C-alpha positions, 0 to 999 in steps of 0.5 A: 389214347388215340390220335385225332384222324384230322391231324395226325401228320400235324396238318388239319384235314381240310388244309391236306384236301386243299393242298392235294386239290391244288396239285395239278393232275397227271397228264400228258402233253397234246403231242405225246398223247398224239404219239401214244394214240397213233401207236396204239391204232397200230396194235389193232387196225390197219395201216390205212387207218393209222395213216388217215388218223395221222393226218387228221391229227396234223390239222392246222387248227389242232396246233393250238393244244401244242405244248399243252397238257391234255387235261387243261383243254377245255370242252370250249377249246375243243369245240372251237377247234372242231368249228374252225375245221367245219368253217374251212369247207364253207363257202360264202 
């Protein structure tokens, strides 16, 4: 007699999917991802490019992501940060 694949480990398949879906996806924290990105730039770009990108990533508008997992940052939050950068240069 074959075991029912939906309950091989004693847990119904739909419950296994729910448990898996509830687990946080693997992700780097914002600071770690910046460091890794900048390190990768050094491998294939000039030092000037690295310095320029490092400066861009120090924008105060990006501080809102400090301590966050990258996969939790929403498109709207990115858009808000971009809008805040653009608003810096607007003269009333």
